[in-house]
N, C-alpha and C positions, 0 to 999 in steps of 0.2 A: 446551387441549384441546377447548374449546368449537367452534372454526370447523369447519365441516365439509368432508368429504375436497376436495370441490371448490373450496372457498374458501382452503385450504391451497395445493393445488396451482397455483393461480392466483399466491399470494404466492411461494412458493418458486421456481416456474418464472419468475418474473420476471428479466430481465437476463441468463439461462443461456445460455451456446454448445450446451452438449449434457448430456443426462441418461441413463444407461444403468441401467434403462432407466425410462421414464414409466409405464409399467404395472407395473410392479415397484414404483414407489414409490407407486402409487396403492395396492396391496394392503398394502404395508407401513402405510401411513396407517391404513387402514381396521382392521389389525389394532391398531395402536395405541388408536386411539378406543375400540374394542370392549373392550381390556382397561384401557384407561385407564393404559396404560404409555409412557412417552416414549419416542422413538427415541432411538438414540446416534449423534451428529454427532461425526465425527473429522475434526480436522485436523491435520496433522504440519507443525512448522516447524523450518525450519534455522536453528541459533543463531548462524549464522555472519555473520548479516546483521540487528542489532537494530534499525533505523533505520527506523519504519514510516512510509510515505506512503499517500495515498489508493489509490495502485495497489494496495497490497499488502491495505489494508483491504476490497477488493472482497469476499474471501470470508468475513473479519470478519465485516461487515455483512450477508451471507446468513446468515450461522450467526446473527448475533442476531435477525435476523427469525424462524428457524425457533424459537429459544430463546422468543420472544414468542409464537411458538404453543403451547408448552407442552413443547418438546423439550430434550434435554439434550447439552451440548458436551461432549467430551473434547479438551483441546489436547495433543497429545504431542510434547514437546521432544525433538529428535533428540541426545541428549546421546552417546547409544550409536553412532549412523550418523554423526553430526558428525564422529566422529574418523577415519571413511572420507573423508569428503568425497563430495556428490553431484555427478557430472560434468556434470549436465544443461547443455545449450547450449553446454558449454565444447569447446575444441580439444584441449585436454589436462587431464587429471586435477588436482581441486582440492586443493589442500595442506590435509592432515589438521590439525584443531586438536587442540592440548593439553586434558587434562582440566579447567585452571584457564580456558583461554580458554571453552571450551565452557560452563561453569557461568557465568561472568561474563555472558555473550553472553544466555544463557538468562534469567538476573534482568532484564535489560533488556528483554526483550521482555515477560517477565510483567507487568512493569510496564506496558508500551504499550497489551497486547490488551485490557485492561479498559477501556479510554478507549472502546472499542467493546461489549467482549461483557458480557454479565448475569454479574457474578461468583457470585452466588448459582446460577447454573445452569451452571456452568462447571467443571470438573476439569482440574486441570494434571498430566500426568504426565511422567516422563521415561522412554524407552524401555529405557534400562539396566536397569530392574526386572525386565524380562522377556528381554530379549537377552542380558544376560550370565550367565543363568541355564542358557542351552542349551549342551549337552555337542556333543561332535564327532559322535556318532551323529544327533543332531537338526538337525545342520547339515548332515549328508549327505543327510536325508532331505528338508530343506528345499532344497536345492541339485537334487535329484532331481524336483523338480515341474515344471522346466523345462529349455529346452535352450539350447545356445549360440547357435543358429540364433535363437530367438526371442529373447536377449539382444540381438542384433546386428539386430535390429529398431528397436531405438532410435537415432533420428536422429545423435546426437552419438557413439554408439559405432561407427556405421555409418561416419562421416564420418572418423573416427580411424583404422576398421580400412582405408579405402581409400588414406588418405594415408600409412600405416604408421606412424601414431602410437600408442606403445606405450598397452595397456590392461591395466592390472594385474587378475590375477583377482579378487583380493578386490573390486575395482569391479562386479562383476557381483552383489555379496552386496548391494549398497546396495538396488536395488529389492526385491530378495528379504525383506531385514529391515524395509523402511517396510511392505511387503505382510503381515508377519508381525504387526505392530504392529494391523492390522485384526483377526486372528484371537484375538490376545491381549484385545481391548478388546469382540469381538464385534461390531464396529461395523455400524450400518444404513446408515448415509450417510457418504461421504468427499467432501469438497471439495477442489477446487485448481484453478489455473489451467491453460489448455490445455496449458501447456509440462510439466505433471505427468501429463498422459494415459497414459502407459506404466505409471509406478509405480502410480499409482490402479488402474489396470483389471487390473494383477499381483494387488492386493489380492483382488480378486473370484476370480481363478483359484486361489488359495491357499485360500480359505474354501471353495470350491468341494472342492476335493482333501481338505480336513479335516473336509467333511460339515456345515459352517456356511451357514445361509442367506446369500446373496450379498448384500454392501453395495451400496448404490446408488452408483454412479460419476458426480460431478456435476461439470462443468467450467464455470469463470466466465472470461468473456474479459478480454484483455489490455486495460487502461485506458491510453488514449493521454495524453501529457502536454499542459501547456500551448501547444507548439508544434502540436498537431492531427497530430502524424505519428508521431513515435518513442514506443514505450512510456514511460510514465512512469518516471523515473529520477533519482536525486539527482544521478548522473555527468554527466546531460547538463543539469542544472538546469531541467528542467521538469515539477519534482514541486510535491505540495502536501504537506509534513509533518502530521502527525497532533499532532505537540507544537510546533508552531509558534504564535505569538501571533496571536490573535484578529484584528488589525488584519491581519498579514500575511496570514494564510488567506483574510480575506475578499476582499483587493483581488485576489488569486490567482485565486481564483474567476471574481471578475468579467473574468478573462483569458483564459476558457476559450472556445474558438473555438465561433461559433455554431454551426456543425452537430455539436456534440458536447453541447448542451446536455442534448439527452433522455439520452444515453449517460450522462450524469453523474448524471441525476435517477434513472436504472434501477440503475447500480452504487454511486454514493457516497454514496445517500439511502436512508431507509427508507421513503419515501413509499409508498403504494399503486399497485397496477397502473392502478386506475381514474383516480384523481389524474393519475397520469403521462399518461394518455391525453388527460385533460384538457388539459392543457398542451400537448401535441403538437397537439391540435386548434387552441389560443390561435395557436401558430405557424404553422401550415397558413393561419389566417384572417387573417396579416398583422399580428399582434401584434409591438410592436419587441421583439427579442431581448434587447435591454439591460434591459428591465422583468422579463421573466422571469429572467434571469440574476443580478439584483438579488435576487429571490424564492429561487432555488438558493444563493447565498452566505449567506443568512440560515440556511436550513437545515442546509447543510454545517457552516457554523462553530458554530452552535446544539448540533450533534451532540458537538462535541468540547470548547465552551467553556459559561460560564455567560449566563445573558441579561444581567447588567450587563457582561461582557467585549464580549457581542454587541452590545449598545448604542454602547459607546464605540466600537467598531469601525465601525460605520455611520457615526458622527457624522465619526470620523477619515477614511474614504472619501470621505463628503460633504463635508467641507472641503478636503482637500486634491486630490480627483480631481474634484470636481463643480463646487465654486466656484472651484478653483484659486488658493487661499488657503495658507497657513501653517498646520498644524495644532498643537496643543499636544502636550504629551508625547512629543515627537520625541528622538532620541539624540542627546546630547552627544560633542565630538572636541575633547579640550584640545591645545592647538597655540601654536607658538611663531614666530617670525618673522613677517612684515607682508605676505606676497602670496600669492596663490593657488599658486605654484609652491613656496614652502616646505612647504605641507602635503600633498605628492603623497604621500612616502614614508609619513605617520602615515595618509591615506587608504587606501593600499595595505595597510600592516601589520593594520589594524582590518578588512580585508575589506569596505570601503564600496564599494572599485572593483578588479575584476579584474585590472586592469594598467594602468600609465600611457599605453601605446598605445591602449586602449579609451577613456581619459578624454581623451586628445586629441581623438580621433575626434567624441567629445560635443561636445568644447567648439568644433571646427570648424563643427560641424553646428546649434548652437545649442541645445544639449541639458543646458548647464550654467545655472544661474540661483543669483543673490547677491541676496538679500532680494526675490524676485519679479521682478526683471530679469536678462535674459539677457546673458551677457558671453563674451567670444571671446579672452580675454587672459591667461595665466597671471600676467602683473603686476597684476593687480587687487589693490587692496588690500582686506586683511581686517581687521575689526575685532572687537571684544568683542560677542557676542551676534547676531553675523552669522547668517543662515540661508544654508545652500548645498543647492540643489537637484539631484542628479544623475539625470539621465533622467527618468523620469514618476512613480518609485517612491520615490526616497529622498530624506529631509528630512535636515538633518544641522546641530544648532545650534552654534556655533563658541564655545569657552570659553578665553579669553586663557590663556596659562600662563607666570606670569612665573618667571626664574631670578634 
């Protein structure tokens, strides 16, 4: 809480798409400093998607930066709302989760968020704590705060209505219940991606209706994945997972498109805005993007791994991708048979290759190496301790399995 209002604003605004409103945020920060009382930052998490990647971590990183300024985070696990299923971005309603599924996913989430957040400045709550206590009279009063026309302003509801896709009345309660979370917590700031605009602004509406000081609605942009085009997504394979090994994370960051280097600095690191400005100027002055990307890879990997793991990742990358040599500590594959054709099923089963068709394509293009030499024949002979390289990334040590 020692930072000035101006300094806090500079850090909080870094990378944000929209803040509603900046003037209100400034007033809240002034009051916070004057009363030596931290602001309450709210983040709602849908427990149906427990695997976090850097795209999900954008809002978590922003919350961590505010925690470092002295503020308090409350993570709301939507165990109650999860039973309804948020239809955001969907053409049809999402399948409701069972209580067992919700709790299991929530525990997975809790383990992952503390890879980013300060555990001592974070409180985790389940919204069933207050939502399950509402009686029907409370629910009617909640429903009376908005209109059907307002609900249909949500893009997903609007599309479904126009396309005659059914909308359950209970689905309208999702944004209302998420907004009620802000009332229960007396939230000062709520964060989310730009796809959560409607729900977060609804929190301001309900707080005003209840006579509470309105929360600041803060929206972070969507982070593109390694393809540089699509939103980071595990299903698209363009993601960097926060639980991935250090060497995998490091080399994936090195694959970030040059034009996204600054965006990754802004959204995937805790670097100060002044330092990022210096990096931007270095790029403008013609410095090799690869050298700057190397710094980015070190910063991001160190956020999620120990210094020792980072050092090993740097060595692995340098050996495997800079020197074009065979690194140590690579995964192994037990095999039978005598040639490349014999291990295709094993490679597929162990998920070293997405398909035999893709493997054959790489083979034809010279993307398969055996002990550093390109091969183009499935009949290539395999021996104990041979090293197979698939594409630019994967090294596999072959261990002969005798039957």
